[in-house]
C-alpha positions as CSV (number, residue, x, y, z in Angstrom):
1,M,-27.8,4.2,-9.4
2,S,-25.7,2.3,-11.9
3,L,-22.2,3.5,-12.9
4,T,-23.6,4.3,-16.5
5,G,-26.3,6.6,-14.9
6,Q,-23.8,8.2,-12.3
7,F,-22.0,9.0,-15.7
8,L,-24.8,10.1,-17.5
9,A,-25.9,12.3,-14.8
10,L,-22.7,14.2,-14.4
11,Q,-22.2,14.7,-18.0
12,L,-25.5,16.2,-18.2
13,G,-24.7,18.6,-15.0
14,L,-21.4,19.6,-16.6
15,V,-23.0,20.3,-20.1
16,V,-26.0,22.5,-18.3
17,V,-23.6,24.2,-16.2
18,V,-21.0,24.9,-19.2
19,L,-24.0,26.1,-21.5
20,A,-24.9,28.1,-18.7
21,V,-22.0,29.7,-18.1
22,V,-21.1,30.2,-21.9
23,A,-24.4,31.8,-22.5
24,A,-24.1,34.3,-19.5
25,V,-20.6,35.2,-20.6
26,S,-21.5,35.5,-24.5
27,V,-24.5,37.6,-23.7
28,A,-22.2,39.6,-21.1
29,Q,-19.7,40.4,-23.8
30,S,-22.3,41.3,-26.6
31,D,-24.0,43.7,-24.2
32,A,-20.8,45.2,-23.6
33,E,-19.8,45.5,-27.2
34,F,-23.5,46.8,-28.1
35,R,-22.7,49.6,-25.6
36,R,-19.5,50.6,-26.7
37,T,-20.6,50.5,-30.1
38,E,-24.0,52.2,-30.0
39,G,-22.7,54.5,-27.3
40,R,-20.3,56.0,-29.5
41,R,-23.1,56.3,-32.4
42,L,-25.6,57.9,-30.3
43,L,-23.0,60.3,-28.8
44,S,-22.1,61.4,-32.2
45,I,-25.8,61.7,-33.2
46,A,-26.2,64.0,-29.9
47,E,-23.1,66.1,-30.9
48,T,-24.5,66.5,-34.5
49,V,-27.8,67.9,-33.2
50,A,-26.4,70.1,-30.3
51,S,-24.2,71.9,-33.2
52,L,-27.0,72.6,-35.3
53,D,-27.6,76.5,-35.4
54,A,-31.5,76.0,-35.6
55,V,-31.4,74.1,-32.4
56,R,-29.2,77.0,-30.6
57,A,-31.6,79.6,-32.3
58,G,-34.5,77.6,-30.9
59,L,-33.1,77.3,-27.4
60,A,-32.1,81.0,-27.0
61,D,-35.3,82.3,-28.6
62,V,-38.5,80.9,-27.0
63,E,-40.4,82.4,-29.8
64,R,-38.2,80.1,-32.5
65,A,-38.8,77.0,-30.0
66,D,-41.3,75.4,-32.6
67,I,-38.3,74.3,-35.0
68,L,-36.8,72.3,-32.5
69,Q,-39.3,69.5,-32.6
70,P,-39.2,69.0,-36.3
71,T,-35.4,68.8,-36.3
72,A,-35.2,66.3,-33.8
73,E,-37.6,64.1,-35.3
74,S,-36.0,64.3,-38.7
75,V,-32.8,63.4,-37.0
76,R,-34.1,60.8,-35.0
77,S,-35.7,59.2,-38.3
78,V,-32.6,59.3,-40.0
79,S,-30.0,58.0,-37.5
80,G,-32.3,54.9,-36.4
81,A,-32.3,56.2,-32.5
82,S,-35.0,55.1,-30.3
83,Y,-35.6,58.8,-29.4
84,V,-33.9,62.2,-29.9
85,M,-35.0,64.6,-27.2
86,I,-34.0,68.2,-26.7
87,T,-34.2,69.8,-23.3
88,A,-34.0,73.5,-21.7
89,A,-31.2,74.2,-19.3
90,D,-33.5,73.2,-16.2
91,R,-33.9,69.8,-18.0
92,R,-37.5,70.3,-18.9
93,I,-38.1,68.1,-22.2
94,L,-39.1,70.6,-25.3
95,T,-39.1,67.7,-28.0
96,S,-40.2,64.2,-27.6
97,A,-41.9,61.4,-30.0
98,D,-44.1,60.6,-26.6
99,P,-46.5,64.2,-26.6
100,R,-46.9,63.0,-22.7
101,R,-43.4,63.6,-22.1
102,M,-43.5,67.2,-22.9
103,G,-42.5,69.3,-20.0
104,E,-41.1,66.4,-17.9
105,L,-37.8,66.5,-16.7
106,L,-35.1,64.6,-18.3
107,P,-33.7,61.8,-16.0
108,L,-30.1,62.1,-15.8
109,G,-29.1,59.3,-13.7
110,D,-25.2,59.4,-13.2
111,S,-25.0,61.9,-16.0
112,R,-22.3,65.2,-15.6
113,V,-24.0,66.9,-18.5
114,L,-24.8,69.8,-16.5
115,D,-21.5,70.5,-15.6
116,G,-21.0,71.0,-19.2
117,R,-19.6,67.2,-19.9
118,S,-20.7,64.8,-22.4
119,W,-21.7,61.6,-21.0
120,I,-22.8,58.1,-22.1
121,G,-24.6,55.5,-19.6
122,T,-28.1,53.8,-18.9
123,T,-31.0,55.6,-17.5
124,A,-34.8,54.3,-17.5
125,S,-36.6,56.4,-19.9
126,G,-40.2,55.8,-19.9
127,G,-39.8,52.8,-17.8
128,S,-37.7,50.7,-19.8
129,P,-33.8,50.6,-19.9
130,S,-32.1,52.5,-22.5
131,L,-28.7,53.4,-23.9
132,V,-28.3,57.4,-23.8
133,A,-25.7,60.1,-25.0
134,H,-26.2,63.5,-23.2
135,V,-24.5,66.3,-25.1
136,P,-24.6,70.3,-23.3
137,V,-25.9,72.9,-26.2
138,F,-23.8,76.0,-25.6
139,G,-24.3,79.8,-26.8
140,E,-22.2,82.1,-28.5
141,Q,-21.1,83.6,-25.3
142,G,-20.5,79.7,-23.8
143,R,-23.9,79.8,-21.8
144,M,-25.3,76.3,-21.8
145,L,-28.4,76.5,-23.4
146,G,-30.1,72.8,-23.0
147,V,-29.3,69.3,-23.2
148,V,-29.6,67.0,-26.3
149,A,-30.3,63.5,-25.3
150,A,-30.3,60.5,-28.0
151,G,-31.0,57.2,-26.6
152,R,-31.8,53.7,-27.8
153,E,-33.7,51.0,-25.9
154,Y,-32.3,47.6,-25.4
155,R,-33.4,44.6,-23.6
156,G,-31.6,43.8,-20.3
157,M,-29.8,40.6,-19.5
158,R,-32.9,38.4,-18.3
159,E,-34.3,39.3,-21.7
160,R,-31.4,38.5,-24.1
161,L,-30.9,34.8,-21.9
162,A,-34.9,34.4,-22.8
163,T,-34.7,35.0,-26.3
164,A,-31.3,32.7,-26.3
165,T,-33.3,29.9,-24.6
166,P,-34.1,28.2,-27.8
167,N,-30.7,28.0,-28.9
168,L,-29.5,26.9,-25.6
169,L,-31.8,24.0,-25.5
170,L,-30.9,22.9,-29.1
171,Y,-27.0,22.9,-27.9
172,L,-28.0,21.3,-24.6
173,G,-29.8,18.4,-26.3
174,L,-26.7,17.9,-29.0
175,A,-24.3,18.1,-25.8
176,S,-26.4,15.7,-23.8
177,A,-26.7,13.0,-27.0
178,L,-23.0,13.3,-27.0
179,G,-22.8,13.1,-23.4
180,T,-24.8,10.2,-23.1
181,V,-23.0,8.3,-25.8
182,G,-19.7,9.1,-24.2
183,S,-21.0,8.2,-21.0
184,V,-22.2,4.6,-21.9
185,L,-19.0,3.7,-23.8
186,L,-17.0,5.3,-20.8
187,A,-19.0,3.3,-18.3
188,R,-18.7,-0.1,-20.6
189,R,-15.1,0.2,-20.8
190,I,-14.4,0.9,-16.9
191,K,-17.2,-2.1,-16.2
192,R,-14.8,-4.3,-18.5
193,Q,-11.9,-3.2,-16.4
194,T,-13.7,-4.0,-13.1
195,L,-14.9,-6.9,-14.3
196,G,-18.4,-6.1,-14.5
197,L,-18.9,-4.7,-11.1
198,E,-20.8,-1.6,-9.8
199,P,-19.3,1.1,-7.5
200,E,-20.9,-0.1,-4.3
201,E,-20.3,-3.5,-5.3
202,I,-16.3,-2.8,-5.4
203,T,-16.7,-0.9,-2.1
204,A,-18.5,-4.1,-0.4
205,L,-15.6,-6.3,-2.0
206,V,-12.6,-3.9,-0.5
207,E,-14.6,-3.8,2.5
208,H,-14.8,-7.6,3.0
209,R,-11.3,-7.8,1.7
210,E,-10.3,-5.6,4.5
211,A,-12.0,-7.4,7.3
212,M,-10.8,-10.8,6.0
213,L,-7.0,-9.4,5.8
214,H,-7.3,-8.4,9.2
215,G,-9.4,-11.0,10.8
216,I,-7.4,-14.2,9.7
217,K,-4.5,-15.7,11.9
218,E,-2.2,-16.3,8.9
219,G,-0.1,-13.3,7.6
220,V,-0.9,-12.1,4.1
221,V,1.5,-10.1,1.8
222,G,1.0,-8.6,-1.5
223,L,3.8,-7.3,-4.6
224,D,2.9,-5.3,-7.3
225,P,5.6,-6.4,-10.5
226,A,7.9,-3.5,-9.3
227,G,8.2,-5.5,-5.9
228,R,6.4,-2.9,-3.8
229,L,4.0,-4.1,-1.1
230,T,0.4,-3.8,-2.2
231,L,-1.0,-5.0,1.0
232,A,0.2,-6.5,4.3
233,N,-2.2,-7.2,7.2
234,E,-1.0,-7.0,11.0
235,T,0.0,-10.4,11.2
236,A,2.5,-10.3,8.5
237,M,3.9,-6.9,9.7
238,E,4.6,-8.4,12.9
239,L,6.1,-11.7,11.9
240,L,8.4,-10.2,8.8
241,R,9.2,-7.3,11.1
242,L,7.9,-4.7,8.7
243,P,7.9,-0.9,9.2
244,D,4.7,0.6,9.8
245,D,4.9,2.4,6.4
246,A,5.8,-0.6,4.4
247,V,2.8,-0.8,2.1
248,G,3.6,1.0,-0.8
249,R,7.3,0.7,-0.3
250,T,9.6,-1.7,-2.0
251,L,11.1,-4.8,-0.3
252,E,14.4,-3.3,-0.7
253,S,13.6,0.0,1.1
254,C,12.0,-2.0,4.1
255,A,15.3,-3.7,4.5
256,V,14.0,-7.2,4.5
257,E,16.6,-10.2,4.8
258,P,17.9,-12.0,1.2
259,R,16.3,-15.4,2.0
260,L,12.8,-13.5,2.8
261,H,13.3,-11.2,-0.7
262,D,14.1,-14.1,-2.5
263,V,11.0,-16.2,-1.5
264,L,8.7,-13.2,-1.5
265,T,9.8,-12.5,-5.3
266,G,9.8,-15.9,-6.4
267,R,13.2,-16.1,-6.9
268,V,13.0,-19.0,-4.7
269,Q,9.9,-21.3,-5.5
270,G,8.3,-24.1,-3.9
271,R,5.7,-24.7,-1.3
272,D,6.2,-24.1,2.6
273,Q,9.5,-22.3,2.2
274,V,10.8,-21.6,5.8
275,V,12.0,-18.2,6.6
276,F,13.8,-17.5,9.8
277,T,12.9,-13.8,10.8
278,G,14.7,-13.2,14.2
279,D,13.5,-15.8,16.8
280,R,10.6,-16.9,14.4
281,M,10.2,-19.6,12.1
282,V,7.9,-18.9,9.3
283,T,6.5,-20.8,6.4
284,L,5.5,-19.0,3.3
285,N,3.6,-19.8,0.3
286,R,3.2,-17.7,-2.8
287,M,0.9,-17.6,-5.3
288,P,1.6,-15.4,-8.5
289,L,-1.5,-13.4,-10.1
290,L,-2.3,-13.2,-13.5
291,T,-4.9,-11.2,-15.3
292,H,-5.3,-12.1,-19.0
293,G,-2.0,-14.1,-18.9
294,R,-0.4,-10.9,-17.7
295,A,1.4,-11.0,-14.2
296,V,0.1,-8.3,-12.0
297,G,1.8,-9.6,-8.7
298,S,1.6,-11.8,-6.2
299,V,0.4,-12.9,-2.9
300,T,2.0,-14.5,-0.4
301,T,0.5,-16.2,2.8
302,M,2.6,-17.2,5.7
303,R,2.2,-19.0,9.2
304,D,4.2,-19.0,12.3
305,L,5.6,-22.3,13.2
306,T,7.4,-21.5,16.1
307,E,5.2,-22.7,19.0
308,L,4.3,-25.4,16.5
309,V,8.1,-26.8,16.1
310,A,8.8,-26.5,19.7
311,L,5.8,-28.3,20.8
312,Q,7.0,-31.0,18.2
313,H,10.6,-30.7,19.5
314,E,8.9,-31.5,23.1
315,L,7.2,-34.4,21.7
316,D,10.4,-35.5,19.7
317,T,12.9,-35.1,22.7
318,T,10.3,-37.7,24.7
319,R,10.2,-40.2,22.0
320,S,14.0,-39.9,22.1
321,A,14.2,-40.7,25.7
322,T,11.9,-43.5,25.4
323,D,14.1,-44.8,22.7
324,T,17.2,-44.6,24.8
325,L,15.5,-46.2,27.8
326,R,14.3,-49.0,25.6
327,A,17.8,-49.5,24.4
328,Q,19.3,-49.4,27.7
329,A,16.7,-51.7,28.8
330,H,17.3,-54.4,26.4
331,E,21.3,-54.0,27.0
332,F,20.5,-54.1,30.8
333,S,18.1,-57.3,29.9
334,N,21.0,-59.1,27.8
335,Q,23.6,-58.7,30.7
336,L,21.1,-60.0,33.4
337,H,20.4,-62.9,31.1
338,V,24.1,-63.8,30.8
339,I,24.4,-63.3,34.7
340,A,21.6,-65.5,35.5
341,G,22.9,-68.2,33.4
342,L,26.3,-68.3,35.0
343,I,24.6,-68.2,38.3
344,E,22.0,-71.2,37.1
345,L,25.4,-73.2,36.1
346,E,26.7,-72.2,39.4
347,E,29.8,-70.4,37.5
348,Y,29.9,-67.9,40.2
349,P,33.7,-66.7,39.8
350,E,32.9,-66.3,35.9
351,A,29.9,-64.3,36.7
352,A,31.9,-62.3,39.3
353,R,34.2,-61.4,36.5
354,Y,31.5,-60.5,34.1
355,V,29.8,-58.5,36.2
356,R,33.0,-56.5,37.0
357,G,34.0,-56.3,33.4
358,I,30.3,-54.9,32.3
359,S,30.5,-52.4,35.2
360,G,34.1,-51.3,34.3
361,A,33.3,-50.8,30.5
362,R,30.1,-48.7,31.5
363,S,32.1,-46.7,33.8
364,L,35.0,-46.1,31.1
365,R,32.4,-45.0,28.5
366,T,30.9,-42.6,31.1
367,D,34.2,-41.5,32.4
368,E,35.3,-40.4,28.8
369,V,32.5,-38.6,28.3
370,V,32.4,-36.6,31.7
371,S,36.1,-36.3,31.7
372,R,35.7,-33.9,28.8
373,V,32.1,-32.5,29.3
374,A,31.6,-30.8,32.4
375,D,28.1,-29.9,31.6
376,P,25.8,-32.4,33.6
377,S,23.0,-32.4,31.1
378,L,24.9,-32.2,27.8
379,A,27.0,-35.2,29.3
380,A,24.1,-37.5,30.1
381,L,22.7,-36.8,26.8
382,L,26.0,-38.1,24.9
383,I,25.9,-41.1,27.4
384,A,22.5,-42.0,26.5
385,K,23.2,-41.5,22.8
386,T,26.0,-43.8,23.3
387,S,24.0,-46.6,24.5
388,L,21.5,-45.8,21.7
389,A,24.3,-45.9,19.2
390,A,25.6,-49.2,20.5
391,E,22.2,-50.9,20.0
392,Q,22.1,-50.0,16.4
393,G,25.6,-51.4,15.8
394,S,27.2,-48.2,15.6
395,A,29.9,-46.4,17.9
396,L,29.5,-42.7,19.1
397,R,32.5,-40.9,20.3
398,I,34.3,-37.6,21.7
399,G,36.3,-36.3,19.4
400,R,40.1,-35.7,20.3
401,G,40.4,-32.3,22.0
402,S,36.9,-31.8,23.0
403,S,36.5,-29.7,26.0
404,L,33.7,-28.1,27.8
405,R,33.4,-26.3,31.2
406,P,30.3,-26.1,33.0
407,I,27.9,-23.5,31.3
408,E,24.8,-21.5,31.7
409,E,21.4,-23.3,32.2
410,S,20.3,-21.3,29.1
411,L,23.2,-22.1,27.1
412,S,23.1,-25.5,28.1
413,S,19.5,-26.0,27.0
414,D,19.8,-24.5,23.7
415,L,23.3,-26.9,23.4
416,V,21.4,-30.0,24.3
417,T,19.1,-29.4,21.6
418,V,21.6,-28.8,18.7
419,V,24.0,-31.6,19.6
420,G,20.8,-33.8,20.3
421,N,19.4,-33.0,16.8
422,L,22.9,-33.5,15.0
423,V,23.5,-36.9,16.8
424,D,20.2,-38.2,15.8
425,N,20.6,-37.4,12.1
426,A,24.2,-38.6,12.2
427,L,22.8,-42.0,13.7
428,D,20.2,-41.9,10.8
429,A,22.8,-41.4,8.3
430,V,25.1,-44.5,9.2
431,R,22.0,-46.9,10.5
432,G,21.7,-49.6,7.9
433,G,25.5,-49.3,6.5
434,G,26.6,-52.3,8.1
435,P,28.8,-52.8,11.2
436,G,31.6,-50.3,11.8
437,G,29.5,-47.1,11.4
438,W,30.3,-44.1,13.6
439,V,29.7,-40.8,15.1
440,E,32.2,-38.3,16.3
441,V,31.1,-35.0,18.4
442,H,33.8,-32.4,18.8
443,L,33.0,-29.6,21.0
444,S,35.0,-26.6,21.7
445,E,34.4,-23.3,23.3
446,E,35.6,-19.5,23.4
447,A,34.8,-16.8,25.7
448,T,32.1,-15.7,23.2
449,E,30.6,-18.8,21.4
450,V,30.4,-22.5,21.7
451,R,31.2,-24.5,18.5
452,V,29.8,-28.1,17.9
453,R,30.8,-30.5,15.1
454,V,29.5,-33.6,14.4
455,R,30.4,-35.9,11.5
456,D,30.0,-39.5,10.7
457,S,30.8,-42.5,8.3
458,G,27.8,-41.9,6.3
459,P,27.5,-40.9,2.8
460,G,26.9,-37.3,3.6
461,V,24.8,-34.7,2.2
462,A,24.8,-33.5,-1.5
463,P,26.3,-30.1,-2.0
464,D,23.3,-28.7,-3.7
465,L,21.2,-29.9,-0.7
466,A,23.3,-28.2,2.0
467,E,20.8,-25.6,2.5
468,E,17.8,-27.6,1.9
469,V,18.3,-29.9,4.4
470,F,17.6,-27.1,7.0
471,R,14.2,-26.3,5.4
472,Y,11.3,-27.6,7.6
473,G,9.7,-30.9,6.4
474,F,12.7,-31.8,4.3
475,T,13.9,-35.6,5.2
476,T,15.7,-38.2,3.1
477,K,14.3,-40.7,5.6
478,A,11.7,-42.5,3.3
479,A,13.2,-45.9,4.4
480,V,12.9,-45.5,7.9
481,P,9.4,-45.4,8.8
482,Q,9.6,-45.3,12.5
483,S,11.3,-41.9,12.1
484,S,9.0,-40.1,14.5
485,S,9.8,-36.3,13.4
486,R,10.9,-36.0,9.5
487,G,12.6,-32.9,8.7
488,L,12.1,-31.3,12.1
489,G,15.4,-31.7,13.8
490,L,17.8,-29.8,11.6
491,A,15.3,-27.0,11.2
492,I,15.1,-26.6,14.9
493,T,18.9,-26.6,15.3
494,R,19.0,-23.6,12.7
495,L,16.4,-22.1,14.7
496,V,18.2,-22.5,17.8
497,C,21.3,-21.4,16.4
498,T,19.7,-18.2,14.7
499,R,17.9,-17.4,18.0
500,R,21.6,-16.8,19.5
501,G,22.8,-14.9,16.3
502,G,24.7,-18.0,15.2
503,S,24.8,-20.3,12.4
504,V,24.7,-24.1,11.5
505,S,26.2,-25.6,8.1
506,A,26.6,-29.0,6.2
507,D,29.7,-30.1,4.4
508,G,29.3,-33.4,3.3
509,A,28.8,-35.6,6.3
510,V,30.2,-32.8,8.4
511,F,27.5,-30.3,10.6
512,T,29.1,-27.7,12.2
513,A,27.1,-25.1,14.7
514,R,27.9,-22.0,16.1
515,L,26.3,-20.9,19.6
516,P,27.1,-17.4,20.6
517,R,26.8,-16.6,24.1
518,T,24.6,-13.5,25.4
519,E,25.9,-11.0,27.1
520,N,24.6,-12.0,30.4
521,E,25.9,-15.0,29.8
522,R,29.5,-14.0,29.2
523,N,29.2,-11.8,32.2
524,N,28.4,-15.0,34.2
525,G,31.1,-16.7,32.6
526,T,33.8,-14.0,33.4
527,Q,32.5,-14.1,37.2
528,A,32.8,-17.8,37.3
């Protein structure tokens, strides 16, 4: 059934019920009023008859009983009562408009008239219900001589309702017409508000929406204009670490991180906004919702980039190692060409001195790193990056005062990632800047954390981009087509630092990273 039909059926049902109830109440009230008013009048008639001397005389003396019938009929015709009957003390009817009832016993019902009390009530007189008043007739010595019954027939509830049916049908027709017009207008208004959809179509859309929301891998979050969550599927709840009862609550009450709050509410705009939630890297895209030019909320979709970034980082690490090996191979090739030329010229002493020189230089460079960095993995990385820097005409050096003792394997892995990405970023910054470019790495450690500071001779990061450079996909390497993973290294660096509860920041050409030690790493370091 259409929405209009449902409203019409509901309206008609309500009208019928209301009319039936009103009719029943009205008839009941009129019946009660009739019984109250007519009862008093009938009681007055019966009392008047009972007080007549002729009636007392007729009841007291059988020979004078003939006077009772004309007296009762006279009073009945004048008063408008349906009947006025006089009975003897034993309830035998002595007067009646219906001769067939003469000598019958007067039906008393619940009447207490035989106890000498007047009574008003209903009885079935002559097979039809009637309202009747019973009044005892007393003689001079107080002896009860008989009973006067004045009654009036009246219709019961069914008869009254049957009589009122034509009027009820008229009212029902008028109310139905008004209800039909109102239902049609209301249904049209609701259909405009529901974009012309019927209830079953709305139900189907809601079911499809729920199935879609909970069936897709991406997270979906909806907000109303007041910033309350209107929907969130399981993926979004997990990625954003929202409480189970988040739907219906504001973002503030859900204690979301400031960066996430700004992206969801539109304070920070743009495609593929990256937010770190715990150890997850999530990219968000927000779409505002408008209806007739009025903002009604927003929908934000999100994807978990953590695994993708990790895979890209592995690929980038492999390519970085390849570049390093290529640089070293190029360096070794040049050195071998020099040695081969000296031998071919039979300059054996010069060849020996050249070999000792390059061996000493390499050993000096290695010793400079190893003497300050005791972690083998990080030391190997810095040595390899030194060769890569030399190939591009730059210098990589370890800052004065740098010192790092052997560290735990988990911290070493994260530190290699952070230092490698920061050094690669610095080498990209000084590449193409002519000879004399340099990159400096400073390492320091405390009981609770390790600090890394990388600075270079490049132009540095503009202040307004100090946060933007850590966004996934952000890059300034348009002039460097060989860059294998644009906008990835610094995003990974922030992810690694954030996982540990640390941070990374940019200030011009200086990048500073903090990597706190975990409790197990602190305990292992203390035992060592």
